[in-house]
mmCIF file of the N, C-alpha and C atoms, coordinates in Angstrom:
data_MODEL
# 
_entry.id   MODEL 
# 
loop_
_atom_site.group_PDB 
_atom_site.id 
_atom_site.type_symbol 
_atom_site.label_atom_id 
_atom_site.label_alt_id 
_atom_site.label_comp_id 
_atom_site.label_asym_id 
_atom_site.label_entity_id 
_atom_site.label_seq_id 
_atom_site.pdbx_PDB_ins_code 
_atom_site.Cartn_x 
_atom_site.Cartn_y 
_atom_site.Cartn_z 
_atom_site.occupancy 
_atom_site.B_iso_or_equiv 
_atom_site.pdbx_formal_charge 
_atom_site.auth_seq_id 
_atom_site.auth_comp_id 
_atom_site.auth_asym_id 
_atom_site.auth_atom_id 
_atom_site.pdbx_PDB_model_num 
ATOM 1   N N  . MET A 1 1  ? 0.825   -1.189 0.000   1.00 0.00 ? 1  MET A N  1 
ATOM 2   C CA . MET A 1 1  ? 0.000   0.000  0.000   1.00 0.00 ? 1  MET A CA 1 
ATOM 3   C C  . MET A 1 1  ? 0.872   1.257  0.000   1.00 0.00 ? 1  MET A C  1 
ATOM 4   N N  . LYS A 1 2  ? 1.931   1.219  0.793   1.00 0.00 ? 2  LYS A N  1 
ATOM 5   C CA . LYS A 1 2  ? 2.838   2.360  0.871   1.00 0.00 ? 2  LYS A CA 1 
ATOM 6   C C  . LYS A 1 2  ? 3.428   2.663  -0.506  1.00 0.00 ? 2  LYS A C  1 
ATOM 7   N N  . GLU A 1 3  ? 3.732   1.599  -1.238  1.00 0.00 ? 3  GLU A N  1 
ATOM 8   C CA . GLU A 1 3  ? 4.310   1.740  -2.574  1.00 0.00 ? 3  GLU A CA 1 
ATOM 9   C C  . GLU A 1 3  ? 3.321   2.426  -3.523  1.00 0.00 ? 3  GLU A C  1 
ATOM 10  N N  . GLU A 1 4  ? 2.058   2.008  -3.464  1.00 0.00 ? 4  GLU A N  1 
ATOM 11  C CA . GLU A 1 4  ? 1.032   2.618  -4.324  1.00 0.00 ? 4  GLU A CA 1 
ATOM 12  C C  . GLU A 1 4  ? 0.860   4.096  -3.998  1.00 0.00 ? 4  GLU A C  1 
ATOM 13  N N  . LEU A 1 5  ? 0.890   4.406  -2.713  1.00 0.00 ? 5  LEU A N  1 
ATOM 14  C CA . LEU A 1 5  ? 0.717   5.796  -2.307  1.00 0.00 ? 5  LEU A CA 1 
ATOM 15  C C  . LEU A 1 5  ? 1.880   6.657  -2.790  1.00 0.00 ? 5  LEU A C  1 
ATOM 16  N N  . SER A 1 6  ? 3.106   6.143  -2.668  1.00 0.00 ? 6  SER A N  1 
ATOM 17  C CA . SER A 1 6  ? 4.257   6.924  -3.142  1.00 0.00 ? 6  SER A CA 1 
ATOM 18  C C  . SER A 1 6  ? 4.216   7.055  -4.657  1.00 0.00 ? 6  SER A C  1 
ATOM 19  N N  . SER A 1 7  ? 3.699   6.036  -5.332  1.00 0.00 ? 7  SER A N  1 
ATOM 20  C CA . SER A 1 7  ? 3.558   6.090  -6.783  1.00 0.00 ? 7  SER A CA 1 
ATOM 21  C C  . SER A 1 7  ? 2.543   7.160  -7.182  1.00 0.00 ? 7  SER A C  1 
ATOM 22  N N  . LEU A 1 8  ? 1.457   7.251  -6.426  1.00 0.00 ? 8  LEU A N  1 
ATOM 23  C CA . LEU A 1 8  ? 0.449   8.283  -6.694  1.00 0.00 ? 8  LEU A CA 1 
ATOM 24  C C  . LEU A 1 8  ? 1.031   9.674  -6.465  1.00 0.00 ? 8  LEU A C  1 
ATOM 25  N N  . MET A 1 9  ? 1.795   9.832  -5.393  1.00 0.00 ? 9  MET A N  1 
ATOM 26  C CA . MET A 1 9  ? 2.403   11.128 -5.091  1.00 0.00 ? 9  MET A CA 1 
ATOM 27  C C  . MET A 1 9  ? 3.361   11.537 -6.205  1.00 0.00 ? 9  MET A C  1 
ATOM 28  N N  . LYS A 1 10 ? 4.125   10.573 -6.702  1.00 0.00 ? 10 LYS A N  1 
ATOM 29  C CA . LYS A 1 10 ? 5.065   10.835 -7.789  1.00 0.00 ? 10 LYS A CA 1 
ATOM 30  C C  . LYS A 1 10 ? 4.297   11.270 -9.038  1.00 0.00 ? 10 LYS A C  1 
ATOM 31  N N  . SER A 1 11 ? 3.205   10.586 -9.333  1.00 0.00 ? 11 SER A N  1 
ATOM 32  C CA . SER A 1 11 ? 2.387   10.941 -10.489 1.00 0.00 ? 11 SER A CA 1 
ATOM 33  C C  . SER A 1 11 ? 1.795   12.327 -10.335 1.00 0.00 ? 11 SER A C  1 
ATOM 34  N N  . GLU A 1 12 ? 1.399   12.641 -9.122  1.00 0.00 ? 12 GLU A N  1 
ATOM 35  C CA . GLU A 1 12 ? 0.823   13.958 -8.864  1.00 0.00 ? 12 GLU A CA 1 
ATOM 36  C C  . GLU A 1 12 ? 1.864   15.050 -9.120  1.00 0.00 ? 12 GLU A C  1 
ATOM 37  N N  . THR A 1 13 ? 3.087   14.812 -8.697  1.00 0.00 ? 13 THR A N  1 
ATOM 38  C CA . THR A 1 13 ? 4.171   15.765 -8.937  1.00 0.00 ? 13 THR A CA 1 
ATOM 39  C C  . THR A 1 13 ? 4.392   15.941 -10.434 1.00 0.00 ? 13 THR A C  1 
ATOM 40  N N  . LEU A 1 14 ? 4.400   14.827 -11.166 1.00 0.00 ? 14 LEU A N  1 
ATOM 41  C CA . LEU A 1 14 ? 4.576   14.897 -12.621 1.00 0.00 ? 14 LEU A CA 1 
ATOM 42  C C  . LEU A 1 14 ? 3.430   15.660 -13.276 1.00 0.00 ? 14 LEU A C  1 
ATOM 43  N N  . LEU A 1 15 ? 2.215   15.428 -12.800 1.00 0.00 ? 15 LEU A N  1 
ATOM 44  C CA . LEU A 1 15 ? 1.063   16.158 -13.343 1.00 0.00 ? 15 LEU A CA 1 
ATOM 45  C C  . LEU A 1 15 ? 1.204   17.658 -13.112 1.00 0.00 ? 15 LEU A C  1 
ATOM 46  N N  . ASN A 1 16 ? 1.659   18.025 -11.930 1.00 0.00 ? 16 ASN A N  1 
ATOM 47  C CA . ASN A 1 16 ? 1.847   19.447 -11.631 1.00 0.00 ? 16 ASN A CA 1 
ATOM 48  C C  . ASN A 1 16 ? 2.915   20.056 -12.529 1.00 0.00 ? 16 ASN A C  1 
ATOM 49  N N  . GLU A 1 17 ? 4.005   19.320 -12.733 1.00 0.00 ? 17 GLU A N  1 
ATOM 50  C CA . GLU A 1 17 ? 5.066   19.806 -13.625 1.00 0.00 ? 17 GLU A CA 1 
ATOM 51  C C  . GLU A 1 17 ? 4.541   19.962 -15.043 1.00 0.00 ? 17 GLU A C  1 
ATOM 52  N N  . MET A 1 18 ? 3.775   18.975 -15.499 1.00 0.00 ? 18 MET A N  1 
ATOM 53  C CA . MET A 1 18 ? 3.210   19.011 -16.846 1.00 0.00 ? 18 MET A CA 1 
ATOM 54  C C  . MET A 1 18 ? 2.292   20.217 -16.990 1.00 0.00 ? 18 MET A C  1 
ATOM 55  N N  . SER A 1 19 ? 1.477   20.455 -15.978 1.00 0.00 ? 19 SER A N  1 
ATOM 56  C CA . SER A 1 19 ? 0.563   21.589 -15.991 1.00 0.00 ? 19 SER A CA 1 
ATOM 57  C C  . SER A 1 19 ? 1.329   22.906 -16.109 1.00 0.00 ? 19 SER A C  1 
ATOM 58  N N  . ASP A 1 20 ? 2.389   23.039 -15.330 1.00 0.00 ? 20 ASP A N  1 
ATOM 59  C CA . ASP A 1 20 ? 3.197   24.265 -15.362 1.00 0.00 ? 20 ASP A CA 1 
ATOM 60  C C  . ASP A 1 20 ? 3.857   24.470 -16.719 1.00 0.00 ? 20 ASP A C  1 
ATOM 61  N N  . THR A 1 21 ? 4.414   23.400 -17.293 1.00 0.00 ? 21 THR A N  1 
ATOM 62  C CA . THR A 1 21 ? 5.083   23.560 -18.586 1.00 0.00 ? 21 THR A CA 1 
ATOM 63  C C  . THR A 1 21 ? 4.082   23.886 -19.684 1.00 0.00 ? 21 THR A C  1 
ATOM 64  N N  . LEU A 1 22 ? 2.873   23.335 -19.576 1.00 0.00 ? 22 LEU A N  1 
ATOM 65  C CA . LEU A 1 22 ? 1.839   23.668 -20.562 1.00 0.00 ? 22 LEU A CA 1 
ATOM 66  C C  . LEU A 1 22 ? 1.440   25.136 -20.457 1.00 0.00 ? 22 LEU A C  1 
ATOM 67  N N  . LYS A 1 23 ? 1.293   25.610 -19.240 1.00 0.00 ? 23 LYS A N  1 
ATOM 68  C CA . LYS A 1 23 ? 0.936   27.021 -19.033 1.00 0.00 ? 23 LYS A CA 1 
ATOM 69  C C  . LYS A 1 23 ? 1.995   27.937 -19.625 1.00 0.00 ? 23 LYS A C  1 
ATOM 70  N N  . ASN A 1 24 ? 3.244   27.529 -19.506 1.00 0.00 ? 24 ASN A N  1 
ATOM 71  C CA . ASN A 1 24 ? 4.352   28.338 -20.021 1.00 0.00 ? 24 ASN A CA 1 
ATOM 72  C C  . ASN A 1 24 ? 4.601   28.116 -21.512 1.00 0.00 ? 24 ASN A C  1 
ATOM 73  N N  . GLY A 1 25 ? 3.858   27.192 -22.099 1.00 0.00 ? 25 GLY A N  1 
ATOM 74  C CA . GLY A 1 25 ? 3.995   26.931 -23.533 1.00 0.00 ? 25 GLY A CA 1 
ATOM 75  C C  . GLY A 1 25 ? 5.287   26.232 -23.910 1.00 0.00 ? 25 GLY A C  1 
ATOM 76  N N  . THR A 1 26 ? 5.886   25.492 -22.973 1.00 0.00 ? 26 THR A N  1 
ATOM 77  C CA . THR A 1 26 ? 7.165   24.844 -23.262 1.00 0.00 ? 26 THR A CA 1 
ATOM 78  C C  . THR A 1 26 ? 7.036   23.333 -23.404 1.00 0.00 ? 26 THR A C  1 
ATOM 79  N N  . CYS A 1 27 ? 5.806   22.852 -23.546 1.00 0.00 ? 27 CYS A N  1 
ATOM 80  C CA . CYS A 1 27 ? 5.614   21.403 -23.587 1.00 0.00 ? 27 CYS A CA 1 
ATOM 81  C C  . CYS A 1 27 ? 4.978   20.965 -24.899 1.00 0.00 ? 27 CYS A C  1 
ATOM 82  N N  . ASN A 1 28 ? 5.425   19.836 -25.403 1.00 0.00 ? 28 ASN A N  1 
ATOM 83  C CA . ASN A 1 28 ? 4.845   19.252 -26.602 1.00 0.00 ? 28 ASN A CA 1 
ATOM 84  C C  . ASN A 1 28 ? 3.454   18.709 -26.255 1.00 0.00 ? 28 ASN A C  1 
ATOM 85  N N  . ALA A 1 29 ? 2.430   19.215 -26.923 1.00 0.00 ? 29 ALA A N  1 
ATOM 86  C CA . ALA A 1 29 ? 1.046   18.847 -26.594 1.00 0.00 ? 29 ALA A CA 1 
ATOM 87  C C  . ALA A 1 29 ? 0.771   17.359 -26.795 1.00 0.00 ? 29 ALA A C  1 
ATOM 88  N N  . ASN A 1 30 ? 1.357   16.746 -27.831 1.00 0.00 ? 30 ASN A N  1 
ATOM 89  C CA . ASN A 1 30 ? 1.144   15.312 -28.057 1.00 0.00 ? 30 ASN A CA 1 
ATOM 90  C C  . ASN A 1 30 ? 1.714   14.478 -26.922 1.00 0.00 ? 30 ASN A C  1 
ATOM 91  N N  . LYS A 1 31 ? 2.914   14.827 -26.491 1.00 0.00 ? 31 LYS A N  1 
ATOM 92  C CA . LYS A 1 31 ? 3.524   14.109 -25.367 1.00 0.00 ? 31 LYS A CA 1 
ATOM 93  C C  . LYS A 1 31 ? 2.674   14.279 -24.117 1.00 0.00 ? 31 LYS A C  1 
ATOM 94  N N  . ALA A 1 32 ? 2.162   15.473 -23.923 1.00 0.00 ? 32 ALA A N  1 
ATOM 95  C CA . ALA A 1 32 ? 1.337   15.746 -22.746 1.00 0.00 ? 32 ALA A CA 1 
ATOM 96  C C  . ALA A 1 32 ? 0.048   14.934 -22.786 1.00 0.00 ? 32 ALA A C  1 
ATOM 97  N N  . THR A 1 33 ? -0.554  14.818 -23.958 1.00 0.00 ? 33 THR A N  1 
ATOM 98  C CA . THR A 1 33 ? -1.789  14.046 -24.088 1.00 0.00 ? 33 THR A CA 1 
ATOM 99  C C  . THR A 1 33 ? -1.547  12.588 -23.733 1.00 0.00 ? 33 THR A C  1 
ATOM 100 N N  . ILE A 1 34 ? -0.471  12.032 -24.262 1.00 0.00 ? 34 ILE A N  1 
ATOM 101 C CA . ILE A 1 34 ? -0.123  10.640 -23.965 1.00 0.00 ? 34 ILE A CA 1 
ATOM 102 C C  . ILE A 1 34 ? 0.119   10.476 -22.469 1.00 0.00 ? 34 ILE A C  1 
ATOM 103 N N  . PHE A 1 35 ? 0.826   11.426 -21.892 1.00 0.00 ? 35 PHE A N  1 
ATOM 104 C CA . PHE A 1 35 ? 1.111   11.390 -20.459 1.00 0.00 ? 35 PHE A CA 1 
ATOM 105 C C  . PHE A 1 35 ? -0.181  11.374 -19.645 1.00 0.00 ? 35 PHE A C  1 
ATOM 106 N N  . VAL A 1 36 ? -1.098  12.263 -19.969 1.00 0.00 ? 36 VAL A N  1 
ATOM 107 C CA . VAL A 1 36 ? -2.355  12.358 -19.221 1.00 0.00 ? 36 VAL A CA 1 
ATOM 108 C C  . VAL A 1 36 ? -3.156  11.073 -19.362 1.00 0.00 ? 36 VAL A C  1 
ATOM 109 N N  . GLU A 1 37 ? -3.191  10.509 -20.570 1.00 0.00 ? 37 GLU A N  1 
ATOM 110 C CA . GLU A 1 37 ? -3.927  9.259  -20.770 1.00 0.00 ? 37 GLU A CA 1 
ATOM 111 C C  . GLU A 1 37 ? -3.336  8.138  -19.923 1.00 0.00 ? 37 GLU A C  1 
ATOM 112 N N  . LYS A 1 38 ? -2.011  8.050  -19.928 1.00 0.00 ? 38 LYS A N  1 
ATOM 113 C CA . LYS A 1 38 ? -1.352  7.013  -19.136 1.00 0.00 ? 38 LYS A CA 1 
ATOM 114 C C  . LYS A 1 38 ? -1.599  7.224  -17.652 1.00 0.00 ? 38 LYS A C  1 
ATOM 115 N N  . GLU A 1 39 ? -1.473  8.466  -17.194 1.00 0.00 ? 39 GLU A N  1 
ATOM 116 C CA . GLU A 1 39 ? -1.636  8.740  -15.767 1.00 0.00 ? 39 GLU A CA 1 
ATOM 117 C C  . GLU A 1 39 ? -3.076  8.537  -15.312 1.00 0.00 ? 39 GLU A C  1 
ATOM 118 N N  . SER A 1 40 ? -4.045  8.919  -16.133 1.00 0.00 ? 40 SER A N  1 
ATOM 119 C CA . SER A 1 40 ? -5.426  8.735  -15.705 1.00 0.00 ? 40 SER A CA 1 
ATOM 120 C C  . SER A 1 40 ? -5.778  7.245  -15.691 1.00 0.00 ? 40 SER A C  1 
ATOM 121 N N  . PHE A 1 41 ? -5.190  6.469  -16.611 1.00 0.00 ? 41 PHE A N  1 
ATOM 122 C CA . PHE A 1 41 ? -5.385  5.016  -16.597 1.00 0.00 ? 41 PHE A CA 1 
ATOM 123 C C  . PHE A 1 41 ? -4.784  4.428  -15.318 1.00 0.00 ? 41 PHE A C  1 
ATOM 124 N N  . PHE A 1 42 ? -3.555  4.871  -15.013 1.00 0.00 ? 42 PHE A N  1 
ATOM 125 C CA . PHE A 1 42 ? -2.887  4.421  -13.789 1.00 0.00 ? 42 PHE A CA 1 
ATOM 126 C C  . PHE A 1 42 ? -3.741  4.766  -12.572 1.00 0.00 ? 42 PHE A C  1 
ATOM 127 N N  . TYR A 1 43 ? -4.270  5.965  -12.564 1.00 0.00 ? 43 TYR A N  1 
ATOM 128 C CA . TYR A 1 43 ? -5.045  6.413  -11.412 1.00 0.00 ? 43 TYR A CA 1 
ATOM 129 C C  . TYR A 1 43 ? -6.307  5.583  -11.228 1.00 0.00 ? 43 TYR A C  1 
ATOM 130 N N  . ARG A 1 44 ? -7.003  5.289  -12.328 1.00 0.00 ? 44 ARG A N  1 
ATOM 131 C CA . ARG A 1 44 ? -8.222  4.476  -12.218 1.00 0.00 ? 44 ARG A CA 1 
ATOM 132 C C  . ARG A 1 44 ? -7.904  3.092  -11.649 1.00 0.00 ? 44 ARG A C  1 
ATOM 133 N N  . ALA A 1 45 ? -6.830  2.477  -12.147 1.00 0.00 ? 45 ALA A N  1 
ATOM 134 C CA . ALA A 1 45 ? -6.428  1.158  -11.656 1.00 0.00 ? 45 ALA A CA 1 
ATOM 135 C C  . ALA A 1 45 ? -6.044  1.243  -10.179 1.00 0.00 ? 45 ALA A C  1 
ATOM 136 N N  . TRP A 1 46 ? -5.313  2.281  -9.846  1.00 0.00 ? 46 TRP A N  1 
ATOM 137 C CA . TRP A 1 46 ? -4.874  2.480  -8.467  1.00 0.00 ? 46 TRP A CA 1 
ATOM 138 C C  . TRP A 1 46 ? -6.072  2.678  -7.546  1.00 0.00 ? 46 TRP A C  1 
ATOM 139 N N  . LYS A 1 47 ? -7.028  3.467  -8.010  1.00 0.00 ? 47 LYS A N  1 
ATOM 140 C CA . LYS A 1 47 ? -8.216  3.764  -7.208  1.00 0.00 ? 47 LYS A CA 1 
ATOM 141 C C  . LYS A 1 47 ? -9.007  2.487  -6.916  1.00 0.00 ? 47 LYS A C  1 
ATOM 142 N N  . GLU A 1 48 ? -9.133  1.621  -7.913  1.00 0.00 ? 48 GLU A N  1 
ATOM 143 C CA . GLU A 1 48 ? -9.860  0.369  -7.713  1.00 0.00 ? 48 GLU A CA 1 
ATOM 144 C C  . GLU A 1 48 ? -9.202  -0.486 -6.633  1.00 0.00 ? 48 GLU A C  1 
ATOM 145 N N  . ASN A 1 49 ? -7.882  -0.491 -6.599  1.00 0.00 ? 49 ASN A N  1 
ATOM 146 C CA . ASN A 1 49 ? -7.158  -1.321 -5.632  1.00 0.00 ? 49 ASN A CA 1 
ATOM 147 C C  . ASN A 1 49 ? -7.034  -0.689 -4.261  1.00 0.00 ? 49 ASN A C  1 
ATOM 148 N N  . ALA A 1 50 ? -6.969  0.627  -4.194  1.00 0.00 ? 50 ALA A N  1 
ATOM 149 C CA . ALA A 1 50 ? -6.582  1.271  -2.938  1.00 0.00 ? 50 ALA A CA 1 
ATOM 150 C C  . ALA A 1 50 ? -7.547  2.335  -2.443  1.00 0.00 ? 50 ALA A C  1 
ATOM 151 N N  . TYR A 1 51 ? -8.725  2.386  -3.005  1.00 0.00 ? 51 TYR A N  1 
ATOM 152 C CA . TYR A 1 51 ? -9.651  3.484  -2.712  1.00 0.00 ? 51 TYR A CA 1 
ATOM 153 C C  . TYR A 1 51 ? -9.870  3.710  -1.218  1.00 0.00 ? 51 TYR A C  1 
ATOM 154 N N  . HIS A 1 52 ? -10.092 2.642  -0.481  1.00 0.00 ? 52 HIS A N  1 
ATOM 155 C CA . HIS A 1 52 ? -10.493 2.800  0.920   1.00 0.00 ? 52 HIS A CA 1 
ATOM 156 C C  . HIS A 1 52 ? -9.386  3.335  1.817   1.00 0.00 ? 52 HIS A C  1 
ATOM 157 N N  . SER A 1 53 ? -8.163  3.268  1.366   1.00 0.00 ? 53 SER A N  1 
ATOM 158 C CA . SER A 1 53 ? -7.064  3.715  2.222   1.00 0.00 ? 53 SER A CA 1 
ATOM 159 C C  . SER A 1 53 ? -6.627  5.148  1.919   1.00 0.00 ? 53 SER A C  1 
ATOM 160 N N  . VAL A 1 54 ? -7.308  5.794  0.989   1.00 0.00 ? 54 VAL A N  1 
ATOM 161 C CA . VAL A 1 54 ? -6.881  7.126  0.562   1.00 0.00 ? 54 VAL A CA 1 
ATOM 162 C C  . VAL A 1 54 ? -7.868  8.184  1.035   1.00 0.00 ? 54 VAL A C  1 
ATOM 163 N N  . VAL A 1 55 ? -7.328  9.307  1.410   1.00 0.00 ? 55 VAL A N  1 
ATOM 164 C CA . VAL A 1 55 ? -8.170  10.424 1.822   1.00 0.00 ? 55 VAL A CA 1 
ATOM 165 C C  . VAL A 1 55 ? -8.914  10.951 0.590   1.00 0.00 ? 55 VAL A C  1 
ATOM 166 N N  . PRO A 1 56 ? -10.239 11.075 0.648   1.00 0.00 ? 56 PRO A N  1 
ATOM 167 C CA . PRO A 1 56 ? -11.008 11.535 -0.517  1.00 0.00 ? 56 PRO A CA 1 
ATOM 168 C C  . PRO A 1 56 ? -10.547 12.881 -1.083  1.00 0.00 ? 56 PRO A C  1 
ATOM 169 N N  . GLU A 1 57 ? -10.049 13.772 -0.223  1.00 0.00 ? 57 GLU A N  1 
ATOM 170 C CA . GLU A 1 57 ? -9.581  15.077 -0.710  1.00 0.00 ? 57 GLU A CA 1 
ATOM 171 C C  . GLU A 1 57 ? -8.416  14.894 -1.680  1.00 0.00 ? 57 GLU A C  1 
ATOM 172 N N  . LYS A 1 58 ? -7.565  13.928 -1.402  1.00 0.00 ? 58 LYS A N  1 
ATOM 173 C CA . LYS A 1 58 ? -6.412  13.660 -2.258  1.00 0.00 ? 58 LYS A CA 1 
ATOM 174 C C  . LYS A 1 58 ? -6.895  13.202 -3.635  1.00 0.00 ? 58 LYS A C  1 
ATOM 175 N N  . GLU A 1 59 ? -7.916  12.369 -3.632  1.00 0.00 ? 59 GLU A N  1 
ATOM 176 C CA . GLU A 1 59 ? -8.485  11.876 -4.882  1.00 0.00 ? 59 GLU A CA 1 
ATOM 177 C C  . GLU A 1 59 ? -9.027  13.040 -5.710  1.00 0.00 ? 59 GLU A C  1 
ATOM 178 N N  . LYS A 1 60 ? -9.778  13.922 -5.070  1.00 0.00 ? 60 LYS A N  1 
ATOM 179 C CA . LYS A 1 60 ? -10.352 15.074 -5.778  1.00 0.00 ? 60 LYS A CA 1 
ATOM 180 C C  . LYS A 1 60 ? -9.260  15.967 -6.346  1.00 0.00 ? 60 LYS A C  1 
ATOM 181 N N  . GLU A 1 61 ? -8.229  16.182 -5.540  1.00 0.00 ? 61 GLU A N  1 
ATOM 182 C CA . GLU A 1 61 ? -7.116  17.029 -5.965  1.00 0.00 ? 61 GLU A CA 1 
ATOM 183 C C  . GLU A 1 61 ? -6.414  16.430 -7.188  1.00 0.00 ? 61 GLU A C  1 
ATOM 184 N N  . PHE A 1 62 ? -6.200  15.125 -7.154  1.00 0.00 ? 62 PHE A N  1 
ATOM 185 C CA . PHE A 1 62 ? -5.522  14.442 -8.256  1.00 0.00 ? 62 PHE A CA 1 
ATOM 186 C C  . PHE A 1 62 ? -6.342  14.547 -9.540  1.00 0.00 ? 62 PHE A C  1 
ATOM 187 N N  . MET A 1 63 ? -7.643  14.281 -9.434  1.00 0.00 ? 63 MET A N  1 
ATOM 188 C CA . MET A 1 63 ? -8.496  14.340 -10.614 1.00 0.00 ? 63 MET A CA 1 
ATOM 189 C C  . MET A 1 63 ? -8.624  15.771 -11.131 1.00 0.00 ? 63 MET A C  1 
ATOM 190 N N  . SER A 1 64 ? -8.629  16.746 -10.241 1.00 0.00 ? 64 SER A N  1 
ATOM 191 C CA . SER A 1 64 ? -8.722  18.136 -10.704 1.00 0.00 ? 64 SER A CA 1 
ATOM 192 C C  . SER A 1 64 ? -7.463  18.521 -11.465 1.00 0.00 ? 64 SER A C  1 
ATOM 193 N N  . ASN A 1 65 ? -6.310  17.979 -11.067 1.00 0.00 ? 65 ASN A N  1 
ATOM 194 C CA . ASN A 1 65 ? -5.073  18.220 -11.818 1.00 0.00 ? 65 ASN A CA 1 
ATOM 195 C C  . ASN A 1 65 ? -5.180  17.653 -13.225 1.00 0.00 ? 65 ASN A C  1 
ATOM 196 N N  . ILE A 1 66 ? -5.702  16.441 -13.341 1.00 0.00 ? 66 ILE A N  1 
ATOM 197 C CA . ILE A 1 66 ? -5.853  15.826 -14.662 1.00 0.00 ? 66 ILE A CA 1 
ATOM 198 C C  . ILE A 1 66 ? -6.811  16.655 -15.517 1.00 0.00 ? 66 ILE A C  1 
ATOM 199 N N  . LYS A 1 67 ? -7.941  17.060 -14.940 1.00 0.00 ? 67 LYS A N  1 
ATOM 200 C CA . LYS A 1 67 ? -8.915  17.868 -15.690 1.00 0.00 ? 67 LYS A CA 1 
ATOM 201 C C  . LYS A 1 67 ? -8.320  19.199 -16.130 1.00 0.00 ? 67 LYS A C  1 
ATOM 202 N N  . ARG A 1 68 ? -7.533  19.819 -15.246 1.00 0.00 ? 68 ARG A N  1 
ATOM 203 C CA . ARG A 1 68 ? -6.905  21.104 -15.575 1.00 0.00 ? 68 ARG A CA 1 
ATOM 204 C C  . ARG A 1 68 ? -5.945  20.940 -16.755 1.00 0.00 ? 68 ARG A C  1 
ATOM 205 N N  . ILE A 1 69 ? -5.184  19.867 -16.751 1.00 0.00 ? 69 ILE A N  1 
ATOM 206 C CA . ILE A 1 69 ? -4.235  19.625 -17.839 1.00 0.00 ? 69 ILE A CA 1 
ATOM 207 C C  . ILE A 1 69 ? -4.976  19.371 -19.147 1.00 0.00 ? 69 ILE A C  1 
ATOM 208 N N  . ILE A 1 70 ? -6.063  18.618 -19.091 1.00 0.00 ? 70 ILE A N  1 
ATOM 209 C CA . ILE A 1 70 ? -6.839  18.354 -20.310 1.00 0.00 ? 70 ILE A CA 1 
ATOM 210 C C  . ILE A 1 70 ? -7.390  19.661 -20.882 1.00 0.00 ? 70 ILE A C  1 
ATOM 211 N N  . LYS A 1 71 ? -7.866  20.557 -20.014 1.00 0.00 ? 71 LYS A N  1 
ATOM 212 C CA . LYS A 1 71 ? -8.346  21.867 -20.479 1.00 0.00 ? 71 LYS A CA 1 
ATOM 213 C C  . LYS A 1 71 ? -7.228  22.640 -21.168 1.00 0.00 ? 71 LYS A C  1 
ATOM 214 N N  . LEU A 1 72 ? -6.044  22.619 -20.547 1.00 0.00 ? 72 LEU A N  1 
ATOM 215 C CA . LEU A 1 72 ? -4.899  23.316 -21.142 1.00 0.00 ? 72 LEU A CA 1 
ATOM 216 C C  . LEU A 1 72 ? -4.533  22.713 -22.494 1.00 0.00 ? 72 LEU A C  1 
ATOM 217 N N  . LEU A 1 73 ? -4.617  21.394 -22.592 1.00 0.00 ? 73 LEU A N  1 
ATOM 218 C CA . LEU A 1 73 ? -4.290  20.727 -23.858 1.00 0.00 ? 73 LEU A CA 1 
ATOM 219 C C  . LEU A 1 73 ? -5.261  21.139 -24.957 1.00 0.00 ? 73 LEU A C  1 
ATOM 220 N N  . LYS A 1 74 ? -6.528  21.267 -24.603 1.00 0.00 ? 74 LYS A N  1 
ATOM 221 C CA . LYS A 1 74 ? -7.529  21.649 -25.601 1.00 0.00 ? 74 LYS A CA 1 
ATOM 222 C C  . LYS A 1 74 ? -7.275  23.052 -26.142 1.00 0.00 ? 74 LYS A C  1 
ATOM 223 N N  . LYS A 1 75 ? -6.663  23.906 -25.326 1.00 0.00 ? 75 LYS A N  1 
ATOM 224 C CA . LYS A 1 75 ? -6.356  25.273 -25.754 1.00 0.00 ? 75 LYS A CA 1 
ATOM 225 C C  . LYS A 1 75 ? -5.163  25.331 -26.698 1.00 0.00 ? 75 LYS A C  1 
ATOM 226 N N  . THR A 1 76 ? -4.267  24.323 -26.633 1.00 0.00 ? 76 THR A N  1 
ATOM 227 C CA . THR A 1 76 ? -3.049  24.369 -27.459 1.00 0.00 ? 76 THR A CA 1 
ATOM 228 C C  . THR A 1 76 ? -3.302  23.876 -28.863 1.00 0.00 ? 76 THR A C  1 
# 
């Protein structure tokens, strides 16, 4: 469980970095799209396995990051 949680935290950090680079216009949109698809797939699988051990606020925060990045991608 600890491993899954650290993996989620790492993904969250990557999502934040991706979001920042998109805002600054320094990121390849195709790479970002692939990244978001992979991360959201990872998150869904992770959620199915570990949902009960995670604070719901963390889940909302993670999904809002993914949604924010998708919005930014649509603008590029």
